[in-house]
N, C-alpha and C positions, 0 to 999 in steps of 0.2 A: 466577403460575405457573412449577415451576421449567422452567429450559431445557433442550433437546435436549440437552445436554451436564452437566445434573446428577449430581454425583458424581464426574464426573472431577476428580481432582486435579493440579495442574499449578505446579510450582518453577517459577518465572523468573527467572531468574538476568541477565536481558539489560537491556541500557542502548540510547539516544540513540531510535530509531527502529524499523528493522527486525525487533529481536526483540521490544521493547514490542508492535507492531503484530499480530505472529502472535497473541500472549497475548492481545494485546485481542481477537483475533477470535474467540480461544476463549471467553474471560470474558463475551464478550457471548451464545453460547450458552449459558452457564449453567456452565460449569466455574468451578470453585474456584480462582482464580491466586491465590499467595502470591509477590507482588514480594520479592526477596533481594536488598536496596541494601547496598552498602559503608554505613559510620557516615558518609561524607558526601555518600551521595545519588546517584542515577543523576544524571549530569553535566548530562543536559534540565533537570533541574529548574530550573537557573537561568536557561533559557534564555525570551525573552518571547514576544509583550507580556504586559504585567502589567493588574489592573487601574487606572482613573482614571490611566494615565500613568505611573505609577511604573516604575523601574527595576528593583525587584527586590520580591517577596511572599511572604513566606516559604519562599524557596526551592520555592515553585509558582508555575512560568511557564507560556504557554498552550500551550506546545507540550510539556506533557510533561501536561498536565490534560486534553488532547483526547485522547491515546491511552493512559493507564494507566488510564482508568476501569474500574469493575468490581472491582478487585483489589486485595488487603491488603497491607501494606508490613509487611515485620519488615528490620531491620538484623544484618547479621554481615559481620564481617573473615574473609576467607579464607584471610590468611595467619597467623590467628591459629588454633594447634592446638585450643584448645578449644572456639571457633567451627566450625572445620572437624568437630568431633563433634557440635556440636550438628546441622549441616546435612547430617552422615550420615543423624541421626535422624530429618530433615524425608522423605530420601529415602525413607526406610522405609515411610513411608507416604502416598508419592506415586505415580502412574501417568505422568506424562510431566514428563523435564528439560527447560526450555529454557535456552541460551547460547547469545552473539553475541560471546566474545572471540576474540583472535586465536590463530590454530594453536599447542598446546602448553602453553598458559596453566593449561587444568584440570590436565591431567597434572602441570602440575609442584605445584600446591596437593593432589597424592596423587587428583586427583577425575578421572582419566580413565575415557574411556567403559569402557574394559575393566575394572578395577576395580570401577566401578558395575555393571556388566552380570553378571560375577563374584556378586556378593553379593545382586542385586535382578535376575533375570533378564526378569520381567518389564514391568521399565520401561522406558519409551519415551526416548532422549536423541534430541533435535533441539539442530541448531545451523546458525547462517549466519556464514560469514564472507564477506568480501570474494572469495576465488577457492576456497572450497571447503573439504575437510578432506583433509590424506593417507591418512586410511582409504578414501577414495573415488577415490581420484585426485592426485596428488603436483602441485602447477600449482608450476610458476616462480618466481611471483610468492606463494607460502604464505607470505612473512612480512610482505608489503607490507598496512597497515593501506588502510582503503577508506571512503569515506563513497558519497553517493548520486551527486552528480557524477563519481567517478572511475567507476562502475559503467556510468551512461550513455555515459561516450567509451570506454573500451573494449570495452561490449557492443553498439556499432552505433549507440545510440540519437542520439548528438550528430551524428555522420555523417550523419543523413538528417534531421535537422530542423534549420529555417532556410531562409531565404531565398535562399540558394545554397551552394554550397562554400566559399566566402571567409568566410560566415559562421553556423558551425555553432553551436546556441542548444540549448541544456537545455531539459527538459519542467520547465515549473513544478514543480508538486507534487513530493515525493520519491522517485520512482518507482522510481528504483535502489535504494529501502529498501521501497518498499511494494508491488510484487511479487514478490522474494523473499518477503519475509513470508507474503503470501497463495498462496504454494507451498508454504510451510512450514507453515503449518497444513491446508494439503491435504494433505501427504506426514504429518504426525501425525496425523492422522485417519485414514489408510489404517493406521497401524501402529499404531494403537491397536486399530484393530480386528482387523489380524490377530495381536496379542496376544492380545485376548479368547478368538480361536478356538484359539490354539494356546499359548500360555503362554509367548511367544517374545516378546520384547521385542526393538528394534534400534537400529542407529543412524541418521536422518534429516538428511544433508547438503543444503541449500539455498549455492549460492554465490552470491554476488550478479552477477558477472560473467556467470554462466551463465545465472541470472534474466532478466536484460534480452535477452542471446543471444535467449532463448526469446520473448521478446517481440517484437523486432525479426525477426520468422523471416523475412520477405518478401525481405531483403536477400538472405540467403544463396541462395536459389532463383533470383533475380533475377542473382546474380553466377555461377554455376554457369550458366545457361540462357544470357545474354548473353557473359558475360565481361569487363562492365562492372561497375566496381561504382555504386549508385545513391548519389545525393547530393541535398540538400536543394532542396525546391522549393516552398517557402512554404505555404501552405494548398491546393495541390492534390496531384492522386493521380496517379501515372507509369502506373497502369494504367488508372483509372476517368476516365471525365469525363462532364457534367460532376461532380464533386465535392469540394466543397470549400467556402470562405470568400467571401462576395461584399459586396459596400457597398450600403448602404441611406441613404437621406437623414439617419437621424438614428445609424447604429451599422453592424451586422452582422449576417447571418445566414447559417447554417450548410446547405447545400442539398446533394444527393444525387439526380442523375436518371441515374446512369451507365446504367439498361436503357433499350432504345429506345424502350419502352412509359411508362416513366417522362417520357423527352425530349419526347415526343409529348406528353403532357401538358402537362408544362411551356411549351411551346408554344404549345399553346390557352389555358394561364391567361394567359400573356402578351399572347396578343391577337395570335403572330404563327404561324397554323398551318402556313406556308408552309414554314417553318424547321426542321418533323418531319419534310418527307420531302425535305428538298434533299440531294442525295448529298454535299454537302458535310460535312453533319450526322448525314446518317439512322442511324448506326452508330457503336456505343462506337469500334470503331477509328477510324471518321473523324473524328469527335469529338476523338479525342487526338492526329492529326495536325494538327486545326486549333484546338487547346485554347484559344490567347489569342484568336482572336475567337469559338470559344463563350462564353467566360468574359465577351469585351466585349457579346457580346449579349443574354448572360444579364442584366450589370449596365445596359444602356441601360434595364433593365423597374426591378429592385429600388433602383436609385440615386432613381430618380422616388416611391418610395414608403417609409411610415416601415417601421422593423421589423416592428412590432406588425400591420401591415396587408399585409405579404408572407407573413409566418405564418398571417394569418387567411386569405389567398387559397389558400393553399397546403396548411395544415394538414388533415391525412386522407387527402392524395391523394399527395403530394410529400415524401417525408424531409425536414423541415426543424426547425432551432431556432433562437431568437435565442444571441448569444454573449452569455450573462449574466454581469455582476458578481457579487461575496458579496452585493450588496445588493438585486439583483434575484431571488435563489437565496432569499434571507430570505424575500423576498413571495413566492413563487410557491405558487398551491396544492396543485401537485404533492408538494412539500417534506412541507409540511402533514401532507395525509392519507395521506401516507407517513411519516410519523415520522421524516424525516430529517435533520433540525436540532432536537435535544431541547436542555432550559434543565436545567442543572445547578449545585448550588452551590458558591459561591467560599469557601475559607476565610477571606478578610476580609473577609465577610459580604455578600456582593454574588452575584450570577447571570451566569453565564457560557453561550454556547449551542456546544456543538459538534454533529458529525455523527452521526446515529443510524446504524444497524446494515442496512446494506441486504440481508441476508437474512434475509427470512422465512417464520414456520410459522403453518400453519394450525394446528396443535393443539399444539405445545410452545412458546407464547409465552414468553417471558424479561420477566422484570420491569421495573419503570424502572431507567435507569442511575443507577447510585452514583456518586457523584465520585470521582476519584483520590486515591488515599491519601497523609495526609502522612509524611513518614520516619519508619518504624519504628511506625507508626499501632499495628499491630496486634503489636506485637512480645511482647505478656503476653496477649493475647486471641487465639489463633488455635485453634480449636476441635478441630480434628483434628491438631493438630500439639502437639508437649513444648512447654514452657514457654522462650522463646526471650529469651537476656539480648543487650542491646544493648551493643555494643565500643565501646571509645575512638581504636581506630586507624583508620586507612584504609587502604580497598583498592580501589582501581579501575581495576589494572593491565589494559591488553592490551585495551579494546575494539576489538571487530574493525573498529566504524565511527568 
């Protein structure tokens, strides 16, 4: 069954993670995404892991395969004038163009937003850059390249993540790329709706720094109201208690009982109801003031039980869940019934598992995932586009990340 974005034509000039994740979200919902790669390919094709422990495999590593599913690939050298003409022909039939070069790169190719908008005024042009585009506000860091960890650092995420202020820790997944990608997809769909109603396309700009800052919104109002910089405090919360990770006999459980009602329930489950009304613990603010004692009290109960036992006792009444590893997730019934891990073929003949789509629809349910494309796999058979030739030179200049 066609997905809800069936008929939306997207030209994807992005590489690495943030841009490809944006277009992956659109492709998962049924958009026809044509990935326009330089002849050398998206640089992430060479990043593993690879099947069977190999160090390389047909320029098709797991990193690339995960976030480029449901797309088609053509190759063009944007430094070549004839290939630029081919791209113009592609733009003529597209609804959306997405790129994540550094600021000014597309302009040097003769493919500025202004020139495209003048020729195709209904097209939505979206970009993700480390520090945004000068068109929406020139940053002093305009020409700085950026990766996930830079956005996490400058956007405030590292500054409040870790066990203490002396040991900032980045968030494990590339959230400095992925959250900007999700915001870009949202912005693209809003701009597409506007274009459908008015015929007017527009420029959609997401800065990675800006996106991470919006994600860490709490630190701004905390600083504004208290005059202090929030700091890392491990797995607890600066405003809610208990709200964190506690040890069990064989692992860890995330547990949240910040409301006074949940706290009283928790003390009853722990067999210590007297602490539910104890003035030292009766309210969230009192528990925050005695947070070390609060967590010691909870862990005196959880450490005597297995993770499964703690969850079994609390589930359905107290928000809680095990701290899962990938192997735990793979065997979780929730993941299975929600199609959150799907199997796709790998070009070397093996199968691989990737994460499914978290966005579900009751009517327009997209079909099964297709694997990520081989480099230039669809250069000669893209139905809605002109015949595309493969160039022989390279063009991977200036990817923002």
